[in-house]
C-alpha positions in Angstrom: 3.3 34.3 12.3 4.1 31.9 15.2 0.4 31.8 16.1 -0.5 31.0 12.5 1.9 28.0 12.6 0.4 27.0 16.0 -3.0 26.9 14.5 -2.1 25.0 11.3 0.5 22.7 12.6 -1.8 20.3 14.5 -4.0 19.9 11.5 -1.3 19.3 8.9 0.7 17.4 11.5 -2.1 14.8 11.7 -2.2 14.7 7.9 1.6 14.1 7.9 1.2 11.4 10.5 -1.1 9.5 8.2 1.2 10.1 5.2 4.3 8.8 7.1 2.4 5.9 8.6 1.2 4.8 5.2 4.6 5.3 3.5 6.3 3.5 6.4 4.0 0.6 6.1 2.7 1.1 9.7 -0.7 1.6 8.1 -1.8 -1.0 5.6 -2.9 -0.6 2.0 -6.5 -0.2 3.0 -6.0 2.1 6.0 -7.2 5.3 4.2 -10.3 3.6 3.0 -11.1 1.9 6.3 -10.5 5.1 8.3 -12.6 7.1 5.8 -15.5 4.6 6.2 -15.2 4.9 10.0 -15.4 8.6 9.8 -18.2 8.7 7.2 -20.4 6.1 8.8 -19.8 6.7 12.5 -17.7 9.7 13.6 -18.9 12.6 11.4 -22.6 11.6 11.6 -22.3 11.5 15.4 -20.7 15.0 15.4 -23.4 16.4 13.0 -26.2 14.7 14.9 -25.0 16.2 18.2 -24.5 19.6 16.7 -28.0 19.8 15.2 -29.8 18.0 18.0 -28.5 20.5 20.5 -28.7 23.6 18.4 -31.7 25.9 18.0 -33.1 26.8 14.6 -32.0 30.4 15.1 -28.4 29.2 15.6 -28.3 27.6 12.2 -30.6 30.0 10.3 -28.2 32.6 9.0 -29.5 33.5 5.6 -26.6 35.9 4.9 -23.9 33.2 5.5 -26.0 30.6 3.7 -26.2 32.9 0.7 -22.4 33.7 0.7 -21.4 30.1 1.1 -24.0 28.7 -1.3 -23.4 31.3 -4.0 -19.7 31.1 -3.9 -19.6 27.3 -4.0 -22.2 26.9 -6.7 -20.7 29.8 -8.7 -17.3 28.2 -8.7 -18.9 24.8 -9.6 -20.9 26.2 -12.5 -18.0 28.3 -13.9 -15.6 25.4 -13.7 -18.1 23.1 -15.3 -18.5 25.4 -18.3 -14.8 25.9 -18.6 -14.1 22.2 -18.5 -16.8 21.4 -21.1 -15.5 24.2 -23.4 -12.1 22.6 -23.0 -13.4 19.4 -24.5 -14.0 17.3 -21.4 -16.9 14.8 -21.4 -19.9 15.8 -19.3 -19.2 13.4 -16.5 -15.5 14.3 -16.2 -16.4 18.0 -16.4 -18.9 17.6 -13.5 -16.2 15.8 -11.4 -13.7 18.5 -12.2 -16.2 21.1 -11.2 -16.8 19.4 -7.9 -13.0 19.3 -7.3 -12.9 23.1 -7.8 -15.8 23.8 -5.4 -15.7 20.9 -2.9 -14.0 22.4 0.2 -12.9 20.0 2.8 -15.2 21.5 5.5 -16.0 18.3 7.4 -12.4 17.1 7.9 -10.4 20.3 8.0 -12.9 23.2 8.2 -14.5 22.3 11.5 -11.3 21.9 13.6 -9.7 24.9 11.9 -12.6 27.3 12.5 -13.0 26.2 16.1 -9.2 26.5 16.7 -9.0 30.0 15.1 -12.4 31.6 16.0 -13.6 29.5 19.0 -16.8 27.6 19.5 -18.9 30.3 17.9 -17.4 29.2 14.6 -18.9 25.7 14.8 -22.3 26.9 13.5 -20.9 28.3 10.2 -18.7 25.3 9.8 -21.7 23.0 10.3 -23.8 25.0 7.8 -21.0 25.0 5.3 -20.7 21.2 5.7 -24.4 20.7 5.0 -24.2 23.0 1.9 -21.2 21.1 0.6 -22.9 17.7 1.1 -26.5 18.5 0.4 -26.1 21.1 -2.4 -22.7 20.9 -4.1 -22.1 17.2 -3.9 -25.8 16.4 -4.8 -25.6 18.8 -7.7 -22.6 16.9 -9.1 -24.4 13.6 -8.7 -27.4 15.0 -10.5 -25.4 16.2 -13.4 -23.4 13.0 -13.7 -26.5 10.9 -13.7 -28.1 13.2 -16.3 -25.0 12.9 -18.5 -24.9 9.1 -18.0 -28.6 8.6 -18.6 -29.1 10.9 -21.5 -32.1 9.7 -23.4 -33.7 7.9 -20.4 -35.9 10.8 -19.5 -35.7 13.0 -16.3 -37.3 10.8 -13.7 -34.6 8.1 -13.4 -31.7 10.4 -12.5 -33.6 12.2 -9.8 -34.8 8.9 -8.3 -31.2 7.7 -8.3 -30.0 10.9 -6.5 -32.8 10.7 -3.9 -31.9 7.1 -3.1 -28.2 7.9 -2.8 -28.8 10.9 -0.5 -31.3 8.9 1.6 -28.6 6.3 2.3 -25.8 8.8 3.0 -25.2 9.0 6.8 -23.7 12.5 6.6 -27.0 13.7 5.1 -29.3 11.6 7.3 -27.6 12.3 10.7 -28.1 16.1 10.7 -31.7 15.6 9.5 -32.4 13.3 12.4 -30.7 15.7 14.7 -32.8 18.6 13.4 -36.0 16.6 14.0 -34.8 15.7 17.4 -34.2 19.4 18.2 -37.6 20.3 16.8 -39.3 17.8 19.1 -37.8 19.5 22.2 -36.6 16.2 23.7 -33.4 16.2 25.6 -30.6 13.7 24.8 -30.4 11.1 27.6 -27.0 11.1 29.3 -25.6 7.8 27.9 -26.6 8.8 24.4 -25.2 12.3 24.8 -21.8 10.8 26.0 -21.8 8.2 23.3 -22.2 10.7 20.4 -19.7 13.1 22.1 -17.0 10.4 22.3 -17.7 9.2 18.8 -17.8 12.7 17.4 -14.5 13.7 19.1 -12.8 11.0 17.0 -13.8 12.8 13.8 -10.9 15.2 13.6 -7.9 12.9 14.3 -9.3 10.0 12.3 -10.3 12.1 9.3 -7.0 14.0 9.1 -4.9 10.8 9.4 -7.2 9.2 6.7 -6.4 12.1 4.4 -2.6 11.7 5.0 -2.8 8.0 4.3 -4.9 8.7 1.1 -2.3 11.2 -0.1 0.5 8.6 0.4 -1.1 6.1 -1.9 1.1 5.1 -4.9 0.5 7.0 -8.1 -2.4 5.6 -9.9 -1.8 4.6 -13.5 -4.7 4.4 -16.0 -4.9 3.4 -19.6 -6.2 6.9 -20.4 -4.0 9.9 -21.0 -3.5 12.0 -17.8 -6.1 14.7 -17.3 -5.2 18.3 -17.9 -6.2 21.5 -16.2 -4.7 21.0 -12.7 -3.4 24.6 -12.4 -6.7 26.0 -13.4 -8.6 23.8 -10.9 -6.1 24.8 -8.2 -6.7 28.5 -9.0 -10.4 28.0 -8.9 -10.3 26.3 -5.5 -7.6 28.2 -3.7 -8.0 31.7 -5.2 -11.3 32.2 -6.9 -13.4 30.4 -4.3 -12.1 32.3 -1.2 -11.9 35.5 -3.2 -15.5 35.3 -4.3 -16.5 34.5 -0.7 -14.7 37.5 0.6 -16.4 39.8 -1.9 -19.8 38.4 -1.0 -19.1 38.3 2.8 -17.6 41.7 3.2 -18.9 43.7 0.2 -22.4 42.4 -0.5 -23.9 40.8 2.6 -21.8 42.6 5.3 -21.6 39.6 7.6 -20.4 39.9 11.2 -16.6 39.5 11.7 -16.7 35.8 12.8 -19.2 34.7 10.2 -17.4 36.6 7.4 -14.0 35.2 8.4 -15.5 31.7 8.6 -16.9 32.0 5.1 -13.5 32.9 3.7 -11.6 30.4 5.7 -14.0 27.6 4.7 -13.7 28.6 1.0 -9.9 28.6 1.2 -9.7 25.0 2.3 -8.3 22.2 0.1 -10.4 19.9 -2.0 -11.9 17.0 0.0 -12.0 13.4 -1.1 -15.6 13.6 -2.5 -14.5 14.1 -6.2 -12.1 11.2 -5.9 -14.9 9.0 -4.5 -17.2 9.9 -7.4 -14.4 9.4 -10.0 -13.7 6.0 -8.6 -17.4 5.1 -8.3 -18.1 6.0 -11.9 -15.0 4.5 -13.3 -13.4 7.7 -14.5 -9.7 8.7 -14.8 -8.4 9.2 -11.2 -5.2 11.1 -12.1 -6.5 14.6 -11.9 -8.6 14.2 -8.8 -5.8 12.6 -6.8 -3.4 15.3 -7.8 -5.9 18.0 -7.0 -6.4 16.7 -3.5 -2.6 16.5 -2.9 -1.6 19.8 -4.3 -4.6 21.8 -3.0 -3.8 20.4 0.5 -0.2 21.6 0.1 -1.3 24.9 -1.4 -3.8 25.6 1.2 -1.0 26.0 3.8 -0.2 29.3 1.9 -3.8 30.4 1.3 -5.0 29.7 4.9 -1.9 31.5 6.3 -2.7 34.5 4.1 -6.3 34.5 5.2 -5.4 34.3 8.9 -3.1 37.2 8.5 -5.4 39.5 6.6 -9.0 38.8 7.9 -10.1 41.2 10.6 -11.4 38.6 12.9 -8.1 36.5 12.8 -5.5 39.3 12.8 -5.0 38.9 16.5 -4.3 35.2 16.0 -1.9 35.8 13.2 0.0 38.5 15.1 0.2 36.5 18.3 
């Protein structure tokens, strides 16, 4: 149990540092947003570029893991979307809620957690999961939102909007450029290599502090009635998502221990800030998404601890 705490404490300690810093007014009102922009536009793209530019295709091509992560994430997304629409939510809100149930915080929490628990060999599955979350799950939510928003405008306009949005997203562009660089066979020159390493190394602390500052923001009041369904979304994210991943990883695709454990750990992560950003961008009620990020972050302490204690590849860590 002490080893579990040793693994989780640095991650949640950084989140707490951001929370206390914001509540104590050491960090300003815009700290979370500014740190988040720094991570999104500089740090995380540098990390993703470095990882893909120096990785071989065979290192990233793991169809079994891709199937497990993709099927689990999309499955939870679709099931949550249907549930929320059947509950009377408008299409746009249902799509944002579905994203909250399936959008694991792989970029901010998943990468450092997997590397801490399973070593450098877990960076590849964490990177693949990050790409799936951004390029598949997040893109799917945007497509559906645009379809709901632009009902009656045909099918071309929504897809053009999505394509343009993804083409401007540094988290999408950076690994693509890195993959092209790796395919060319060219080596990174030393100054560039050191630059992206230094910038990428700032991803974890800045991102986790940003999350803490975000969670410390004052409660958001809107003119609309508070959204419902928080407990259901928490169950979808913290129980159904990792549970489905475990069934697929161990019972269907029979992944190797490290890859199977990575799939479950990455699915057990809390909700990232993506749903909140979409809700804010499209002018929707922010109550549910903000509460979802807060309570899934708190609840993931329990789910991640349980995963570390029961997964075969992490039992030694949990028992240490």
